[in-house]
C-alpha positions in Angstrom: -0.1 -0.1 0.0 1.3 3.5 -1.0 0.7 7.0 -0.1 0.2 9.4 -3.0 0.6 13.2 -2.6 -0.9 15.6 -5.2 0.1 19.3 -5.4 -3.1 21.2 -6.8 -2.7 23.6 -9.6 -5.4 25.6 -11.8 -4.7 23.9 -15.0 -2.0 21.2 -14.0 -1.6 19.0 -11.0 1.6 17.1 -9.8 1.5 13.7 -8.2 4.3 11.9 -6.3 4.2 8.5 -4.5 5.8 7.3 -1.1 6.1 3.6 -0.8 5.3 1.7 2.4 8.3 1.6 4.7 10.0 4.5 3.0 10.7 7.9 4.7 10.8 9.9 1.5 8.9 9.9 -1.7 10.1 8.6 -5.2 11.9 11.2 -7.3 9.8 10.6 -10.5 6.4 12.6 -10.3 3.4 12.6 -12.7 2.1 15.8 -14.2 -1.4 15.8 -15.5 -4.1 18.2 -16.6 -7.0 19.4 -14.4 -9.4 17.8 -17.0 -11.0 14.5 -18.0 -7.9 13.4 -19.9 -5.5 14.3 -16.9 -7.8 12.2 -14.6 -7.5 9.4 -17.0 -3.6 9.8 -17.0 -3.8 9.7 -13.2 -5.8 6.7 -13.0 -3.5 4.7 -15.2 -0.6 6.0 -13.2 -2.1 4.7 -9.9 -3.0 1.4 -11.5 0.7 0.9 -12.4 2.0 1.4 -8.9 -0.5 -1.0 -7.1 -2.9 -0.4 -4.3 -3.2 3.2 -2.9 -3.6 3.7 0.9 -4.7 7.4 0.6 -4.3 10.3 -1.7 -3.3 13.4 0.3 -4.0 17.0 -0.9 -4.3 20.4 0.7 -7.6 22.2 1.1 -6.2 25.5 -0.1 -8.3 27.3 -2.7 -11.1 25.5 -4.6 -9.2 23.7 -7.5 -8.9 20.6 -5.4 -12.6 20.0 -5.2 -13.3 18.5 -8.7 -10.2 16.0 -8.4 -11.0 15.1 -4.9 -14.7 14.2 -5.8 -13.7 12.3 -8.9 -11.2 10.2 -6.8 -13.7 9.5 -4.1 -16.4 8.4 -6.9 -13.5 6.0 -8.1 -13.2 4.6 -4.6 -9.9 6.1 -4.0 -9.4 7.1 -0.3 -8.8 10.8 -0.1 -7.3 12.8 2.8 -7.7 16.7 2.8 -5.2 18.3 5.1 -4.6 21.9 6.3 -1.8 23.7 4.3 -0.3 24.7 7.6 0.1 21.0 8.5 1.9 20.4 5.3 4.2 23.4 5.6 5.1 22.3 9.3 5.7 18.9 8.0 8.2 20.1 5.5 10.0 22.2 7.9 10.3 19.3 10.1 11.9 17.4 7.3 14.3 20.5 6.7 12.8 20.8 3.2 14.6 23.6 1.5 13.2 23.4 -2.2 9.9 25.0 -2.9 8.3 23.7 -6.1 5.3 21.7 -7.2 7.1 18.3 -7.4 8.7 19.1 -3.9 5.3 20.0 -2.5 3.9 16.7 -4.1 6.7 14.5 -2.5 6.2 16.2 0.8 2.4 15.3 0.9 3.0 11.8 -0.1 5.6 11.4 2.8 3.3 13.1 5.1 0.6 10.6 4.1 2.9 7.7 5.0 4.3 9.1 8.1 1.4 10.8 9.8 -1.4 8.7 8.1 -4.1 11.6 8.1 -7.8 10.4 8.3 -9.6 9.8 4.9 -13.1 10.9 4.4 -15.5 11.9 1.9 -14.1 15.1 0.5 -17.4 16.9 -0.3 -19.3 16.0 2.7 -21.2 19.2 3.7 -19.7 21.0 0.8 -23.1 22.3 -0.5 -23.9 23.8 2.9 -20.5 25.2 3.3 -20.6 26.7 -0.2 -24.1 28.3 0.6 -23.1 29.6 3.8 -19.8 31.1 2.6 -21.8 32.9 -0.4 -24.2 34.3 2.0 -21.5 35.5 4.3 -19.7 36.9 1.4 -22.8 39.1 0.7 -22.8 40.2 4.3 -19.2 41.1 4.1 -19.9 43.1 1.0 -22.6 44.9 2.8 -20.3 45.7 5.8 -17.8 47.3 3.3 -20.7 49.3 1.7 -21.6 50.5 5.3 -18.1 51.5 6.1 -18.3 53.8 2.9 -21.6 55.1 4.2 -20.1 55.8 7.5 -17.3 57.7 5.8 -19.8 60.0 4.1 -21.8 60.5 7.4 -18.5 61.8 8.9 -18.1 64.2 6.1 -21.9 65.1 5.6 -23.4 64.7 9.0 -20.9 63.8 11.7 -23.3 64.7 14.5 -25.6 61.8 13.5 -23.5 59.5 15.6 -24.7 61.5 18.7 -28.2 60.2 18.0 -27.1 56.6 17.0 -24.5 54.3 18.3 -24.7 52.6 14.8 -25.2 55.2 12.2 -25.8 52.6 9.5 -28.7 50.8 11.6 -32.1 50.6 9.8 -33.5 53.6 11.4 -30.6 55.8 10.6 -30.6 54.8 7.0 -34.3 55.6 6.8 -33.4 59.0 7.8 -30.6 59.3 5.3 -32.9 58.1 2.5 -35.0 61.2 3.1 -32.2 63.5 3.6 -28.6 62.4 2.9 -26.8 65.2 4.5 -27.1 67.6 7.5 -28.3 70.4 5.3 -30.9 68.3 3.8 -32.0 67.0 7.2 -32.3 70.6 8.4 -34.6 71.5 5.6 -37.0 68.6 6.6 -40.0 69.0 8.8 -39.7 67.2 12.1 -42.9 65.1 11.5 -41.3 64.0 8.2 -38.3 62.7 10.0 -40.4 61.2 12.7 -42.3 59.0 10.2 -39.2 57.7 8.6 -38.9 53.9 8.8 -42.6 53.4 9.4 -43.1 50.2 7.6 -44.8 47.0 8.7 -42.7 45.3 11.4 -40.5 48.3 11.6 -40.3 51.1 14.3 -40.5 54.6 13.2 -38.0 57.1 14.1 -40.4 59.0 16.5 -40.8 62.6 17.2 -38.3 62.8 20.2 -35.6 61.3 18.2 -36.5 63.4 15.1 -36.3 66.6 17.1 -32.8 65.6 18.3 -31.7 64.8 14.8 -33.0 68.1 13.4 -31.3 70.0 16.1 -28.0 68.4 15.4 -28.3 69.0 11.6 -28.9 72.7 12.1 -25.8 73.0 14.3 -23.4 70.8 12.1 -19.9 71.5 11.2 -20.3 69.6 7.8 -18.7 71.6 4.9 -21.5 72.8 2.7 -19.1 72.7 -0.4 -19.3 68.7 -0.3 -23.0 68.6 0.4 -24.1 67.9 -3.2 -21.4 65.4 -4.0 -22.0 63.5 -0.6 -25.7 63.4 -1.3 -25.1 61.8 -4.7 -22.8 59.2 -3.4 -25.0 58.4 -0.4 -27.9 57.8 -2.6 -26.1 55.0 -4.5 -24.4 53.4 -1.6 -27.8 53.0 0.2 -29.2 51.6 -2.9 -26.3 49.0 -2.9 -27.0 48.3 0.7 -30.7 47.8 0.0 -29.9 45.4 -2.9 -27.5 43.4 -0.7 -30.1 43.3 2.1 -32.5 41.7 -0.5 -29.7 39.1 -1.8 -28.7 38.1 1.8 -32.4 37.3 2.3 -32.5 35.3 -0.6 -29.2 33.5 0.2 -30.3 32.9 3.7 -33.7 31.3 2.4 -31.5 29.1 0.3 -29.3 28.1 3.4 -32.5 27.5 5.5 -33.5 24.7 3.1 -30.2 22.9 3.6 -30.1 23.2 7.4 -31.4 20.4 9.4 -31.3 18.9 12.8 -31.4 19.8 16.5 -28.1 21.9 16.6 -29.3 24.1 13.9 -32.5 24.7 15.8 -30.6 25.4 19.0 -28.2 28.0 17.5 -31.2 29.7 15.8 -32.6 30.4 19.3 -29.8 33.0 19.8 -31.1 36.5 18.8 -29.5 37.7 15.8 -28.5 34.3 14.5 -30.3 33.5 11.1 -29.8 30.4 8.7 -26.5 32.0 7.1 -24.9 32.6 10.4 -26.0 29.3 11.7 -25.0 27.3 8.6 -21.4 29.2 8.6 -20.8 28.2 12.3 -21.8 24.6 11.7 -20.0 24.1 8.2 -16.6 26.0 9.5 -16.3 24.9 13.0 -17.3 21.3 12.2 -17.0 19.1 15.1 -16.7 21.2 18.2 -15.4 18.4 20.3 -12.0 18.6 18.6 -11.4 21.8 20.7 -10.5 20.9 24.1 -11.2 24.4 25.6 -12.7 27.7 24.6 -9.4 29.4 24.0 -8.6 27.1 21.2 -11.8 27.8 19.4 -11.1 31.6 20.0 -7.7 31.2 18.3 -9.5 29.1 15.5 -11.8 32.0 14.9 -9.0 34.6 15.2 -10.9 36.8 17.8 -8.1 36.7 20.4 -6.2 39.8 21.2 -2.7 40.3 19.7 -0.4 42.9 21.1 1.1 45.3 18.6 3.7 47.5 20.6 7.4 48.3 20.3 9.2 51.0 22.1 6.9 54.1 22.4 4.4 52.5 19.8 1.5 51.1 21.9 2.5 52.5 25.1 -1.1 53.0 25.9 -2.5 49.6 27.0 -5.9 50.5 25.7 -4.5 50.6 22.0 -1.6 48.3 21.9 -3.9 45.3 21.9 -6.0 44.5 18.6 -7.9 41.5 17.2 -5.6 38.9 15.8 -7.8 38.1 12.8 -5.5 35.2 12.0 -8.2 32.4 12.1 -11.1 31.5 10.0 -12.3 34.6 8.3 -15.8 33.2 7.6 -16.4 32.5 11.3 -15.3 36.1 12.1 -17.8 37.4 9.4 -20.5 35.5 11.1 -19.6 36.7 14.5 -19.4 40.3 13.5 -23.0 39.9 11.7 -24.1 38.3 14.9 -22.8 41.1 17.2 -24.1 43.8 15.0 -27.5 42.5 14.9 -27.2 41.4 18.6 -26.7 45.1 19.7 -30.3 45.5 18.7 -31.8 42.3 19.6 -29.7 40.2 22.0 -29.7 41.5 25.6 -26.5 39.7 26.6 -24.7 41.3 23.7 -26.3 44.7 24.4 -25.3 44.7 27.9 -21.6 43.5 27.2 -21.3 46.2 24.6 -22.5 48.7 27.2 -20.0 47.5 29.8 -17.1 47.8 27.4 -18.0 51.4 26.2 -18.3 52.2 30.0 -14.8 51.1 30.5 -13.6 53.5 27.7 -13.4 51.2 24.8 -13.8 52.6 21.3 -17.0 51.4 19.3 -15.2 49.0 17.1 -13.0 47.6 20.2 -16.3 47.2 21.9 -17.9 45.3 18.9 -14.6 43.2 18.8 -15.3 42.1 22.5 -18.9 41.3 21.5 -17.7 39.0 18.8 -15.6 37.0 21.2 -18.8 37.1 23.7 -20.9 35.7 20.7 -18.6 32.9 20.2 -18.9 32.1 24.1 -22.6 31.9 23.6 -22.2 29.5 20.6 -19.7 27.4 22.7 -22.1 27.1 25.7 -25.1 26.4 23.6 -23.2 23.9 21.2 -21.3 21.9 24.0 -24.1 22.1 26.5 -26.9 21.1 24.2 -29.6 23.8 25.4 -31.4 26.7 23.9 -30.3 30.4 24.4 -31.2 32.0 27.7 -30.2 35.6 28.5 -27.5 36.1 31.2 -28.7 37.6 34.4 -27.9 41.3 34.5 -24.5 42.3 36.4 -25.0 44.6 39.3 
């Protein structure tokens, strides 16, 4: 029984073989195309070398998916490993050459030495793809919201005194009516108060509208930019609304793929819809592989990382930042979960208020809420219960 390593490329793959009892792979390799003819070449090459115990390939990118699925259908055992594991194995073997054949030999030797577990390579792939697409839309909407925030800083910076999140549904309803402070100042209070008055939505209200109007009349926004900011704001809000519709469609698609008690329990968390739930399930996988919460935090990349040297970062409040070294899809889900939770999850809302009271900036407090959201997921997933709000802290 042999171990085969395949280095994946866009148009061409490279395969190497490591024989049982050997520490290193054979020098000769097979280069084959990423098409039906190339797959036939690989199958003939494998048949000449006898029984294959496992084929090892990395999970980087997406080009490995068609080949892994084809090999699995041909009853060839496939092991998909993290590229970090392959890199660490190469360093352990003091590998100095970086090339496609060298990488294929490293994977073949890793398969023989470490014997990674084989599995169905596309198990859960449809749910993972659907969840990632939905979270991609969420990420795109976040980028649009950041651009809207920049325009607010230029055209109506005082709006943040009325809203903690100036891109929330209510604030955007005001900006649709009047995209700048100058435009808001020209609106009647009653008109502003009726903004966002839709079925299932809460209107701005007279008290809030009066405050917004007063802030607009005392703005420091430069009038020279008002026309251009209004033009850009209208287009960006239209993009935000289009993405909101697409996110709803994507979540509907994900909801049709979700099943089981775990999905139901996770969706009892306020702010967790089908897309967030599917992302957590698909990306985290078996939560029992994390022996403690800190390992899951590191996997998600929401742990703090110090960035200080000499005088830089002397202030402890600014020398620590979110590491962002883990799974980006999980982080996107936690960000969405936190932003929605500020409105609907009492636990997240209280946690955010505590961090702001400690002097944390808004984004820093949101980062803490992301870690808190992950802690809620950890407790529900491992504990096997529905969401229950935490008791208020005296």
